matplotlib code that plots the C-alpha trace (Angstrom):
import matplotlib.pyplot as plt

x = [-9.2, -8.5, -6.1, -4.2, -3.9, -2.5, 0.0, 1.1, 1.5, 3.7, 5.7, 6.3, 7.4, 9.9, 11.3, 11.7, 13.5, 15.9, 16.8, 19.6, 21.2, 21.0, 22.6, 25.4, 26.1, 28.1, 30.8, 30.0, 32.8, 33.4, 34.2, 37.8, 37.5, 37.1, 40.8, 42.4, 46.0, 46.0, 46.7, 44.8, 47.1, 47.0, 43.2, 43.0, 45.4, 43.4, 40.2, 41.7, 43.0, 39.5, 38.1, 35.7, 33.0, 32.7, 32.2, 29.6, 27.7, 27.4, 26.2, 23.7, 22.4, 21.9, 19.9, 17.8, 16.5, 13.8, 12.3, 12.3, 10.3, 7.9, 7.3, 6.6, 4.0, 2.4, 2.3, 0.6, -2.0, -2.8, -3.2, -5.7, -7.6, -7.8, -10.1, -12.5, -12.5, -15.3, -17.6, -20.8, -24.1, -27.3, -30.8, -34.1, -32.1, -30.1, -26.4, -26.0, -23.2, -20.4, -18.8, -22.0, -23.8, -26.4, -29.3, -28.3, -27.2, -30.7, -32.2, -29.8, -30.2, -33.7, -36.8, -39.6, -37.2, -37.1, -35.2, -38.0, -38.6, -34.9, -34.4, -37.4, -36.0, -32.6, -34.0, -36.3, -33.2, -31.2, -28.4, -26.5, -27.6, -24.1, -22.5, -21.2, -22.4, -19.0, -19.0, -22.2, -22.0, -23.8, -26.4, -27.2, -27.6, -30.0, -32.1, -32.1, -33.3, -36.1, -37.2, -37.2, -39.3, -42.2, -42.4, -43.5, -40.3, -38.7, -40.5, -43.7, -44.1, -43.5, -46.2, -48.7, -48.1, -48.6, -51.8, -53.2, -52.6, -54.2, -57.3, -57.7, -57.7, -60.1, -62.8, -62.3, -61.3, -60.1, -56.6, -56.3, -57.5, -55.2, -52.3, -52.8, -52.9, -49.6, -51.1, -50.5, -53.0, -52.8, -54.3, -51.2, -51.4, -51.1, -50.5, -46.9, -44.6, -45.9, -42.8, -42.2, -45.8, -45.5, -42.5, -43.7, -47.5, -48.1, -45.6, -47.5, -50.5, -50.5, -53.9, -55.1, -58.3]
y = [6.9, 6.8, 9.7, 7.9, 4.7, 6.7, 8.5, 5.2, 3.7, 6.6, 6.4, 2.6, 3.3, 6.0, 3.7, 0.8, 3.1, 4.4, 1.0, 0.1, 3.5, 3.3, -0.1, 0.9, 3.8, 5.8, 3.1, 1.9, 3.0, 2.7, -1.0, -2.0, -3.3, 0.3, 1.0, 0.0, 0.6, -2.3, -5.9, -8.9, -9.7, -6.1, -6.1, -9.2, -7.8, -4.5, -6.4, -8.4, -5.2, -3.7, -3.5, -6.3, -3.9, -2.5, -5.9, -6.7, -3.5, -4.3, -7.8, -6.6, -4.0, -6.7, -8.7, -5.7, -5.5, -8.2, -6.4, -3.2, -4.9, -6.4, -3.0, -1.5, -4.2, -3.6, 0.2, -0.4, -2.7, -0.2, 2.5, 0.3, -0.5, 3.1, 3.8, 1.1, 2.1, 4.4, 5.0, 3.0, 4.1, 3.0, 3.6, 2.3, 0.6, -1.5, -1.2, -0.5, -2.2, 0.3, -0.9, -1.3, 1.3, 3.0, 1.6, -2.0, -1.5, -0.5, -3.5, -5.9, -4.6, -3.2, -5.5, -4.1, -1.9, -3.5, -2.3, 0.0, 1.5, 2.0, 3.8, 6.0, 6.9, 7.7, 9.8, 11.8, 12.5, 13.7, 11.2, 9.5, 5.8, 4.6, 6.4, 4.0, 4.1, 5.0, 8.1, 9.6, 12.9, 13.6, 15.8, 12.9, 10.5, 12.8, 13.1, 9.4, 8.9, 11.4, 9.8, 6.3, 7.4, 8.0, 4.2, 1.2, -0.9, -3.6, -4.6, -2.5, -4.1, -7.6, -6.9, -5.6, -8.6, -11.0, -9.2, -9.4, -13.1, -13.7, -11.6, -13.8, -16.8, -15.3, -14.6, -18.2, -16.8, -19.5, -17.9, -17.9, -21.5, -22.8, -20.7, -22.4, -25.8, -25.1, -25.0, -22.5, -19.6, -18.1, -20.8, -23.0, -26.8, -28.6, -32.2, -31.4, -28.3, -27.1, -27.7, -23.9, -23.4, -26.3, -24.5, -20.9, -20.7, -22.3, -19.9, -16.9, -17.5, -17.9, -19.3, -22.9, -23.9]
z = [15.9, 12.2, 12.6, 15.3, 13.2, 10.3, 12.5, 14.0, 10.6, 9.5, 12.7, 12.1, 8.5, 9.6, 12.3, 9.8, 7.3, 10.0, 11.5, 9.1, 9.4, 13.2, 13.4, 11.1, 13.5, 10.9, 10.8, 7.3, 5.0, 1.3, 0.5, 0.5, -3.1, -4.3, -3.8, -7.1, -6.0, -3.5, -4.6, -3.5, -0.6, 0.6, 0.4, 2.6, 5.1, 5.1, 5.7, 8.5, 10.1, 10.3, 13.8, 14.8, 16.0, 12.4, 11.0, 13.7, 13.0, 9.3, 9.9, 12.5, 10.1, 7.5, 10.1, 10.8, 7.3, 7.9, 10.9, 8.9, 6.1, 8.7, 10.3, 6.8, 6.2, 9.6, 8.9, 5.5, 7.1, 9.8, 7.2, 5.2, 8.4, 9.4, 6.4, 7.6, 11.3, 12.4, 15.2, 15.7, 14.2, 16.0, 14.5, 15.8, 18.6, 16.1, 15.2, 11.5, 9.5, 9.0, 5.7, 3.6, 1.5, 3.8, 1.7, 2.1, 5.7, 6.6, 4.8, 6.5, 10.1, 10.6, 10.6, 8.4, 6.2, 2.8, -0.3, -1.6, 1.8, 2.4, -1.0, -0.1, 3.3, 2.0, -0.8, 1.5, 3.7, 0.7, 1.2, -1.6, -1.6, -2.4, 0.6, 3.2, 6.8, 8.1, 5.8, 7.3, 9.1, 12.4, 10.6, 8.2, 11.1, 12.8, 9.6, 9.2, 12.8, 12.3, 9.1, 10.5, 13.4, 11.0, 10.2, 12.3, 12.6, 14.7, 17.9, 17.4, 13.9, 15.3, 18.0, 15.4, 13.2, 16.1, 17.1, 13.5, 13.4, 16.8, 15.7, 12.7, 15.0, 17.5, 14.8, 13.4, 10.1, 7.7, 7.5, 11.3, 11.6, 8.9, 10.4, 13.8, 12.1, 10.4, 6.9, 4.1, 4.2, 0.7, -1.5, -1.8, -2.1, 1.2, 0.2, -0.5, -0.3, 3.1, 5.1, 5.7, 6.8, 9.3, 10.9, 10.9, 11.0, 14.4, 16.1, 14.6, 16.8, 20.6, 21.0, 20.2, 18.6]

ax = plt.figure().add_subplot(projection="3d")
ax.plot(x, y, z, "-o")
ax.set_aspect("equal")
plt.show()
């Protein structure tokens, strides 16, 4: 796809450059003012004696300059876009951002893959951490998929986290009880600054006391 976009951009540029010549149609001659032997009256009579289609072709070629410039701009934009266009990469059932370095693309898209884990995975695969996702080869994608399969990520991790929270509530642990009540569970104060715990902690357990 990138090759097609570059070829289209070059084709548009060539068309834009050839437009003025095509509209002139070979009728453009040297200007009349280049004849020093003619006087002013003779120049005017010579200009008035030129055929009308030659004048029209020159004016039409001047009007074609703006479309030519527009086509050049479109061709340059397509050439820039071709460098960012690439096929999609899916790992662990998630689509990975294509225009980010692979380390930060994993952090942004995969639940349970933080910065430290991402650097470790990329290092174990032997991939440059600054390489963008769109620059990965198929072999590197296979190695990444194999390495990510060794970790608990995405939905299995969510289920395990939910199960641990429910187990704390089942055994009436203080953390599980406070979690179900919407209170902080790690020793924070609860008179103020517990707004986040009120939002998140009740949803982490399915049972009620």
